[in-house]
N, C-alpha and C positions, 0 to 999 in steps of 0.2 A: 504494500500500500504506500502511496506517495502523498505526503502532506505538502500542500502549497500554501505559502504565506505571502501576503502583500503588506508592505509597510512603506514608509517614506523617510527621506533624509531628515535630519534634525536641523539642517541649515538650508537657506535659499537666498537668492539675490533679489533685492528690491530696488527699483529705479525711480528716482524723482523725475516726474514728467517735465517740469519747467526747465530744469538744469541738465537733464539727461545724465545725472550722476548715479552710479550703482553703489549700493551698500550691501554688506553682508548682514544677514539677520538670522536669529535663532527661531525655529518654529516652536510655538507654544501649543497651538491646536490647529488641526487640519481636517477638513471634511471635503473630499474631492467633489468638485463641481458646485460647491455651496459657499464655503468661507474658509478663511485662513487668518490666523492670529500669529503675529510675529513680534519679537522684541528686537528693536534696533539699538545697538550699543548697550544692551542690557539695561536701558533706562527708559526707552520710549516703547509703549505698547501700541501696536498698529493693527486695527481690525480691518480686514479686507474682504470684499465679497466678489463672487464670480460674476462676470458680465457677459459670458458667452465665448470670450476669447482669452481673457486673462483675469487675474485678481486685481481689484483696484480699491484704494482706500484713501482717506484724507486725514491728515494730522498736522497741527500747527500751521494751518493755512496753506499747506502744500499737498499736491496730489501725487500718489505713488502707484506703481504698477509692479506686478510680479507674475512670473509664469508658474510659481509654486515650487514646492520641493520636488526633488527627483524621486521617482518611485523605485522601490527595491522589491524584486520578486525572487523568492527562493523556493526550491522544491527539495524536499528531503524524503529519503526512503525510511522505512520502519527501523532500519539499523543505523541510521545517522548518515 
């Protein structure tokens, strides 16, 4: 029997739309196709929602976009 597990990376990149700067962020919560919550610089919590092509959010008067965290798929047999 093979066990399949799907998870996501604990880091992702977030882009500030106006300045086109990319930031590394830590994923706090992720629901594929719905929402993404990240911590930028371990001090700013950013809530992002899925708009059909990417996650977008707003904080401190700035707009941010992200493709979300990378998916991790693994398959394991019964003996490891």
